[in-house]
PASEBA-1860 file (N, C-alpha, C; in nm, 3 decimals):
! residues 191
1> XXXXXXXX> -0.964/-1.387/2.298/-1.097/-1.453/2.287/-1.119/-1.400/2.114 ~ -1.037/-1.322/2.042/-1.043/-1.305/1.907/-0.977/-1.436/1.842 ~ -0.800/-1.433/1.906/-0.769/-1.528/1.833/-0.834/-1.711/1.861 ~ -0.911/-1.722/1.925/-0.985/-1.856/1.952/-1.089/-1.846/1.883 ~ -1.143/-1.750/1.858/-1.279/-1.739/1.734/-1.215/-1.707/1.614 ~ -1.120/-1.692/1.558/-1.013/-1.677/1.478/-1.002/-1.828/1.386 ~ -0.967/-1.910/1.517/-0.920/-2.036/1.516/-1.026/-2.101/1.469 ~ -1.140/-2.102/1.584/-1.280/-2.162/1.557/-1.312/-2.127/1.384
9> XXXXXXXX> -1.302/-2.053/1.359/-1.404/-2.027/1.222/-1.296/-2.099/1.124 ~ -1.203/-2.072/1.148/-1.093/-2.123/1.027/-1.092/-2.314/0.991 ~ -1.135/-2.370/1.159/-1.153/-2.501/1.134/-1.301/-2.552/1.129 ~ -1.393/-2.425/1.129/-1.543/-2.482/1.081/-1.509/-2.424/0.852 ~ -1.440/-2.335/0.874/-1.433/-2.280/0.696/-1.322/-2.439/0.679 ~ -1.261/-2.479/0.685/-1.187/-2.663/0.695/-1.295/-2.729/0.673 ~ -1.394/-2.767/0.778/-1.500/-2.861/0.727/-1.554/-2.831/0.632 ~ -1.629/-2.720/0.613/-1.723/-2.689/0.530/-1.677/-2.697/0.407
17> XXXXXXXX> -1.515/-2.656/0.359/-1.479/-2.734/0.193/-1.437/-2.872/0.259 ~ -1.405/-2.917/0.365/-1.425/-3.070/0.309/-1.558/-3.166/0.265 ~ -1.658/-3.113/0.340/-1.815/-3.127/0.283/-1.828/-3.079/0.138 ~ -1.832/-2.943/0.116/-1.914/-2.910/-0.036/-1.762/-2.969/-0.118 ~ -1.675/-2.946/-0.139/-1.530/-2.953/-0.157/-1.509/-2.878/-0.228 ~ -1.325/-2.868/-0.203/-1.252/-2.715/-0.218/-1.311/-2.643/-0.429 ~ -1.354/-2.721/-0.530/-1.385/-2.615/-0.631/-1.547/-2.562/-0.596 ~ -1.609/-2.675/-0.547/-1.736/-2.551/-0.513/-1.761/-2.483/-0.437
25> XXXXXXXX> -1.704/-2.477/-0.354/-1.613/-2.355/-0.198/-1.606/-2.265/-0.254 ~ -1.504/-2.267/-0.328/-1.418/-2.125/-0.420/-1.515/-2.085/-0.527 ~ -1.593/-2.169/-0.586/-1.713/-2.117/-0.668/-1.784/-2.015/-0.612 ~ -1.873/-2.038/-0.506/-1.912/-1.948/-0.462/-1.860/-1.856/-0.389 ~ -1.714/-1.839/-0.354/-1.678/-1.747/-0.253/-1.610/-1.605/-0.356 ~ -1.612/-1.694/-0.466/-1.516/-1.569/-0.533/-1.666/-1.450/-0.623 ~ -1.751/-1.523/-0.607/-1.921/-1.406/-0.570/-1.875/-1.335/-0.460 ~ -1.805/-1.350/-0.331/-1.802/-1.238/-0.249/-1.665/-1.233/-0.191
33> XXXXXXXX> -1.630/-1.096/-0.234/-1.521/-1.104/-0.259/-1.472/-1.023/-0.051 ~ -1.560/-0.966/-0.038/-1.574/-0.890/0.123/-1.559/-1.045/0.228 ~ -1.620/-1.114/0.117/-1.651/-1.279/0.291/-1.511/-1.317/0.248 ~ -1.386/-1.357/0.123/-1.305/-1.378/0.126/-1.204/-1.285/0.155 ~ -1.241/-1.155/0.168/-1.116/-1.068/0.268/-1.121/-1.091/0.376 ~ -1.276/-1.110/0.425/-1.296/-1.167/0.596/-1.214/-1.276/0.642 ~ -1.210/-1.348/0.547/-1.132/-1.534/0.552/-1.004/-1.467/0.579 ~ -0.927/-1.418/0.533/-0.786/-1.389/0.452/-0.794/-1.346/0.588
41> XXXXXXXX> -0.813/-1.244/0.684/-0.787/-1.171/0.829/-0.806/-1.266/0.916 ~ -0.888/-1.444/0.928/-0.863/-1.479/1.025/-0.678/-1.518/1.013 ~ -0.630/-1.560/0.863/-0.515/-1.596/0.877/-0.396/-1.467/0.955 ~ -0.469/-1.373/0.906/-0.341/-1.252/0.939/-0.372/-1.269/1.107 ~ -0.474/-1.320/1.165/-0.487/-1.294/1.308/-0.374/-1.366/1.353 ~ -0.403/-1.517/1.294/-0.307/-1.642/1.352/-0.159/-1.598/1.348 ~ -0.175/-1.489/1.271/-0.030/-1.460/1.164/0.014/-1.402/1.318 ~ -0.051/-1.273/1.305/0.006/-1.242/1.462/0.106/-1.285/1.557
49> XXXXXXXX> 0.019/-1.342/1.618/0.062/-1.413/1.768/0.260/-1.457/1.763 ~ 0.288/-1.495/1.663/0.433/-1.549/1.680/0.463/-1.385/1.640 ~ 0.448/-1.342/1.569/0.504/-1.238/1.501/0.547/-1.087/1.610 ~ 0.454/-1.117/1.698/0.415/-0.987/1.807/0.544/-1.109/1.932 ~ 0.526/-1.222/1.949/0.610/-1.237/1.975/0.784/-1.251/1.959 ~ 0.823/-1.253/1.793/0.934/-1.187/1.764/0.974/-1.063/1.775 ~ 0.925/-0.916/1.839/0.924/-0.861/1.828/1.013/-0.815/1.890 ~ 1.074/-0.879/1.985/1.154/-0.868/2.079/1.313/-0.862/2.036
57> XXXXXXXX> 1.255/-0.957/1.910/1.410/-0.981/1.890/1.435/-0.884/1.751 ~ 1.407/-0.881/1.677/1.440/-0.726/1.563/1.295/-0.639/1.577 ~ 1.330/-0.555/1.532/1.209/-0.423/1.518/1.104/-0.426/1.394 ~ 1.211/-0.501/1.279/1.130/-0.492/1.189/0.992/-0.597/1.237 ~ 1.001/-0.677/1.317/0.863/-0.751/1.346/0.765/-0.638/1.353 ~ 0.787/-0.520/1.457/0.736/-0.450/1.523/0.642/-0.383/1.387 ~ 0.679/-0.373/1.296/0.610/-0.300/1.166/0.533/-0.393/1.127 ~ 0.594/-0.538/1.098/0.514/-0.588/1.047/0.358/-0.620/1.140
65> XXXXXXXX> 0.350/-0.659/1.236/0.274/-0.669/1.315/0.203/-0.546/1.326 ~ 0.238/-0.393/1.289/0.132/-0.275/1.305/0.086/-0.326/1.110 ~ 0.166/-0.326/1.036/0.108/-0.347/0.877/-0.015/-0.442/0.887 ~ 0.029/-0.603/0.974/-0.085/-0.706/0.960/-0.261/-0.650/1.030 ~ -0.202/-0.573/1.142/-0.319/-0.505/1.205/-0.371/-0.399/1.144 ~ -0.365/-0.328/1.068/-0.359/-0.275/0.958/-0.474/-0.303/0.832 ~ -0.401/-0.405/0.809/-0.462/-0.487/0.723/-0.581/-0.542/0.752 ~ -0.585/-0.617/0.910/-0.705/-0.700/0.963/-0.833/-0.569/0.980
73> XXXXXXXX> -0.800/-0.468/0.981/-0.915/-0.409/1.019/-0.955/-0.339/0.868 ~ -0.867/-0.372/0.769/-0.870/-0.346/0.625/-1.042/-0.433/0.612 ~ -0.961/-0.574/0.601/-1.002/-0.652/0.573/-1.182/-0.707/0.610 ~ -1.217/-0.644/0.764/-1.297/-0.693/0.838/-1.418/-0.582/0.793 ~ -1.346/-0.457/0.738/-1.449/-0.351/0.724/-1.593/-0.385/0.634 ~ -1.512/-0.444/0.496/-1.613/-0.475/0.393/-1.698/-0.556/0.457 ~ -1.686/-0.639/0.547/-1.753/-0.775/0.566/-1.885/-0.652/0.706 ~ -1.805/-0.571/0.728/-1.860/-0.508/0.861/-2.011/-0.438/0.757
81> XXXXXXXX> -1.955/-0.408/0.680/-2.076/-0.328/0.550/-2.184/-0.401/0.501 ~ -2.113/-0.554/0.483/-2.209/-0.665/0.451/-2.317/-0.671/0.563 ~ -2.293/-0.690/0.649/-2.422/-0.717/0.788/-2.509/-0.528/0.774 ~ -2.435/-0.461/0.772/-2.540/-0.327/0.813/-2.611/-0.263/0.673 ~ -2.627/-0.348/0.558/-2.736/-0.370/0.454/-2.840/-0.377/0.496 ~ -2.884/-0.485/0.617/-3.020/-0.522/0.647/-3.064/-0.383/0.778 ~ -3.030/-0.313/0.769/-3.079/-0.215/0.878/-3.145/-0.125/0.812 ~ -3.272/-0.070/0.838/-3.331/-0.010/0.754/-3.324/0.168/0.738
89> XXXXXXXX> -3.256/0.165/0.813/-3.235/0.311/0.792/-3.059/0.371/0.718 ~ -2.992/0.307/0.748/-2.886/0.278/0.698/-2.825/0.181/0.578 ~ -2.940/0.127/0.525/-2.926/-0.010/0.461/-2.883/0.087/0.283 ~ -2.976/0.202/0.278/-2.890/0.239/0.165/-2.783/0.333/0.146 ~ -2.746/0.383/0.250/-2.587/0.450/0.259/-2.481/0.374/0.246 ~ -2.485/0.260/0.301/-2.422/0.140/0.350/-2.379/0.089/0.186 ~ -2.483/0.115/0.112/-2.460/0.060/-0.062/-2.411/0.141/-0.098 ~ -2.435/0.265/-0.119/-2.403/0.383/-0.187/-2.241/0.392/-0.103
97> XXXXXXXX> -2.205/0.333/-0.004/-2.101/0.360/0.083/-1.980/0.237/-0.054 ~ -2.054/0.106/-0.020/-2.002/0.000/-0.107/-2.020/0.024/-0.242 ~ -2.078/0.097/-0.263/-2.043/0.121/-0.444/-1.909/0.196/-0.466 ~ -1.921/0.333/-0.397/-1.785/0.439/-0.390/-1.662/0.312/-0.371 ~ -1.683/0.236/-0.240/-1.559/0.185/-0.216/-1.549/0.073/-0.349 ~ -1.637/-0.005/-0.372/-1.545/-0.087/-0.468/-1.527/-0.019/-0.571 ~ -1.607/0.080/-0.681/-1.599/0.128/-0.817/-1.483/0.235/-0.854 ~ -1.532/0.338/-0.735/-1.501/0.496/-0.755/-1.332/0.488/-0.729
105> XXXXXXXX> -1.278/0.457/-0.555/-1.191/0.428/-0.538/-1.123/0.374/-0.593 ~ -1.109/0.241/-0.635/-1.084/0.127/-0.645/-1.053/0.223/-0.814 ~ -1.102/0.257/-0.881/-1.069/0.291/-1.033/-0.967/0.389/-1.008 ~ -0.997/0.517/-0.909/-0.901/0.609/-0.846/-0.717/0.537/-0.816 ~ -0.739/0.475/-0.761/-0.646/0.436/-0.705/-0.557/0.365/-0.830 ~ -0.630/0.293/-0.901/-0.553/0.207/-1.056/-0.503/0.309/-1.122 ~ -0.542/0.444/-1.160/-0.520/0.532/-1.183/-0.413/0.611/-1.136 ~ -0.405/0.646/-1.004/-0.308/0.710/-0.982/-0.185/0.650/-0.957
113> XXXXXXXX> -0.213/0.527/-0.898/-0.106/0.468/-0.888/0.007/0.420/-1.059 ~ -0.064/0.404/-1.127/0.012/0.425/-1.285/0.047/0.571/-1.301 ~ -0.024/0.644/-1.268/0.084/0.826/-1.281/0.201/0.855/-1.136 ~ 0.142/0.762/-1.067/0.341/0.764/-0.953/0.383/0.680/-0.985 ~ 0.428/0.563/-1.051/0.499/0.484/-1.044/0.565/0.570/-1.220 ~ 0.475/0.605/-1.282/0.559/0.662/-1.432/0.615/0.809/-1.412 ~ 0.574/0.870/-1.338/0.625/1.002/-1.267/0.769/0.967/-1.212 ~ 0.741/0.832/-1.075/0.830/0.850/-1.016/0.973/0.769/-1.096
121> XXXXXXXX> 0.966/0.733/-1.210/1.068/0.638/-1.290/1.116/0.779/-1.364 ~ 1.065/0.845/-1.385/1.121/0.992/-1.520/1.158/1.051/-1.426 ~ 1.152/1.090/-1.271/1.246/1.134/-1.204/1.321/1.076/-1.152 ~ 1.348/0.954/-1.119/1.439/0.834/-1.080/1.557/0.872/-1.171 ~ 1.548/0.858/-1.303/1.604/0.881/-1.371/1.688/1.060/-1.384 ~ 1.631/1.135/-1.348/1.646/1.242/-1.369/1.718/1.293/-1.266 ~ 1.676/1.210/-1.124/1.816/1.262/-1.045/1.933/1.146/-1.040 ~ 1.914/1.057/-1.152/2.013/0.961/-1.155/2.163/1.065/-1.234
129> XXXXXXXX> 2.118/1.129/-1.362/2.176/1.218/-1.440/2.235/1.371/-1.370 ~ 2.155/1.415/-1.244/2.208/1.488/-1.162/2.288/1.426/-1.052 ~ 2.300/1.326/-1.045/2.428/1.234/-0.902/2.530/1.245/-1.010 ~ 2.488/1.182/-1.133/2.654/1.163/-1.248/2.738/1.284/-1.270 ~ 2.604/1.417/-1.288/2.692/1.554/-1.309/2.736/1.589/-1.170 ~ 2.709/1.573/-1.095/2.742/1.629/-0.951/2.877/1.547/-0.917 ~ 2.885/1.407/-0.942/3.022/1.340/-0.942/3.128/1.360/-1.089 ~ 3.078/1.391/-1.156/3.219/1.427/-1.294/3.246/1.577/-1.241
137> XXXXXXXX> 3.160/1.657/-1.140/3.261/1.811/-1.168/3.329/1.763/-1.066 ~ 3.311/1.709/-0.948/3.304/1.741/-0.782/3.398/1.612/-0.746 ~ 3.363/1.527/-0.809/3.468/1.370/-0.812/3.403/1.291/-0.721 ~ 3.407/1.178/-0.688/3.324/1.042/-0.628/3.290/1.085/-0.498 ~ 3.354/1.117/-0.408/3.363/1.155/-0.293/3.279/1.260/-0.215 ~ 3.239/1.361/-0.335/3.188/1.472/-0.305/3.016/1.457/-0.218 ~ 3.044/1.543/-0.134/2.869/1.526/-0.038/2.799/1.656/-0.124 ~ 2.897/1.720/-0.178/2.800/1.868/-0.226/2.618/1.874/-0.281
145> XXXXXXXX> 2.633/1.687/-0.337/2.505/1.654/-0.382/2.444/1.602/-0.335 ~ 2.339/1.557/-0.285/2.278/1.384/-0.294/2.182/1.417/-0.323 ~ 2.187/1.259/-0.357/2.055/1.225/-0.460/1.952/1.144/-0.342 ~ 1.841/1.212/-0.365/1.697/1.151/-0.268/1.663/1.027/-0.278 ~ 1.676/0.996/-0.452/1.593/0.949/-0.494/1.705/0.827/-0.545 ~ 1.788/0.741/-0.467/1.888/0.656/-0.480/1.801/0.541/-0.544 ~ 1.708/0.502/-0.496/1.633/0.356/-0.545/1.459/0.362/-0.632 ~ 1.450/0.281/-0.742/1.304/0.307/-0.744/1.181/0.348/-0.686
153> XXXXXXXX> 1.273/0.238/-0.582/1.116/0.223/-0.456/1.136/0.361/-0.355 ~ 1.257/0.386/-0.367/1.209/0.536/-0.271/1.181/0.614/-0.378 ~ 1.206/0.638/-0.515/1.160/0.744/-0.596/1.010/0.736/-0.593 ~ 0.927/0.599/-0.578/0.786/0.620/-0.556/0.742/0.684/-0.414 ~ 0.782/0.613/-0.305/0.801/0.722/-0.163/0.820/0.876/-0.221 ~ 0.889/0.976/-0.191/0.941/1.063/-0.199/0.796/1.115/-0.339 ~ 0.760/1.044/-0.441/0.656/1.159/-0.495/0.543/1.092/-0.435 ~ 0.544/1.016/-0.368/0.382/0.971/-0.299/0.351/1.095/-0.130
161> XXXXXXXX> 0.490/1.120/-0.128/0.486/1.225/-0.012/0.467/1.361/-0.070 ~ 0.543/1.359/-0.229/0.518/1.450/-0.284/0.372/1.550/-0.323 ~ 0.289/1.415/-0.339/0.169/1.466/-0.413/0.051/1.525/-0.301 ~ 0.091/1.454/-0.185/0.058/1.459/-0.026/0.053/1.657/0.000 ~ 0.188/1.698/-0.046/0.199/1.843/0.003/0.368/1.867/-0.026 ~ 0.439/1.810/0.045/0.581/1.845/0.071/0.663/1.843/-0.015 ~ 0.683/2.000/-0.062/0.815/2.000/-0.190/0.928/2.020/-0.162 ~ 0.911/2.086/-0.058/1.044/2.149/-0.005/1.195/2.096/-0.048
169> XXXXXXXX> 1.189/1.959/0.043/1.351/1.877/0.001/1.347/1.833/-0.144 ~ 1.226/1.783/-0.212/1.209/1.747/-0.338/1.288/1.841/-0.448 ~ 1.222/2.016/-0.393/1.281/2.118/-0.500/1.385/2.163/-0.472 ~ 1.409/2.186/-0.388/1.590/2.194/-0.300/1.629/2.124/-0.400 ~ 1.648/1.987/-0.390/1.733/1.911/-0.421/1.765/1.952/-0.553 ~ 1.637/1.967/-0.655/1.619/1.956/-0.809/1.659/2.090/-0.836 ~ 1.678/2.193/-0.753/1.749/2.305/-0.788/1.875/2.333/-0.790 ~ 1.933/2.206/-0.655/2.129/2.273/-0.691/2.126/2.115/-0.779
177> XXXXXXXX> 2.031/2.095/-0.913/2.118/2.011/-0.969/2.223/2.060/-1.056 ~ 2.317/1.997/-1.110/2.427/2.076/-1.168/2.416/2.093/-1.291 ~ 2.328/1.898/-1.331/2.270/1.904/-1.485/2.168/2.014/-1.547 ~ 2.175/2.151/-1.561/2.091/2.218/-1.593/2.016/2.175/-1.691 ~ 1.993/2.129/-1.787/1.858/2.062/-1.846/1.814/1.961/-1.791 ~ 1.869/1.865/-1.706/1.773/1.806/-1.614/1.672/1.871/-1.540 ~ 1.778/1.960/-1.451/1.698/2.044/-1.359/1.579/2.118/-1.483 ~ 1.601/2.161/-1.603/1.441/2.244/-1.651/1.376/2.123/-1.644
185> XXXXXXX> 1.382/2.026/-1.705/1.296/1.862/-1.717/1.201/1.889/-1.591 ~ 1.270/1.835/-1.527/1.223/1.776/-1.356/1.164/1.867/-1.307 ~ 1.208/2.024/-1.353/1.089/2.172/-1.292/0.940/2.143/-1.372 ~ 0.988/2.105/-1.537/0.861/2.072/-1.609/0.782/1.952/-1.540 ~ 0.832/1.897/-1.487/0.782/1.728/-1.486/0.688/1.777/-1.370 ~ 0.763/1.866/-1.239/0.669/1.897/-1.113/0.562/1.946/-1.124 ~ 0.534/2.049/-1.232/0.452/2.178/-1.259/0.370/2.015/-1.284
END
């Protein structure tokens, strides 16, 4: 039923674009980002069907389907808030929540991502120096020290996990670093 309604809504929107004109339709839609997000969720709903059928072929498709399902829930939530504004008792609260989500949380996420990316890359460089020092001291085949930040993306993920509160693996790996100066700089960064 959801698939059928999403398809029907896409057809209605396509007819609307044809009648009004693409530029004019987009000019109106730009004013309502929650509505645009809601319409994007229809495309995601249609994409879930072939991805779900491909789950038997590859386990990555299961992850992609879960990500798309999560995105659909997030994109339709803002549209739901739009309609609950009209209710007398919860309308002002919905406006407050909408303002908090659109301004405060987006500002926080921007600042948080800048700091997360910056610090993760500094730790990526520090752990790279520790890996080079370990290989120089024990040889290339040594398994005494393992670099937990092999790639820049892994560095971002590890630092995100660290901001949630899991320090043990990160600190243990930093504490066993052969390059003492990098070990001190890393501990200073962690504080």
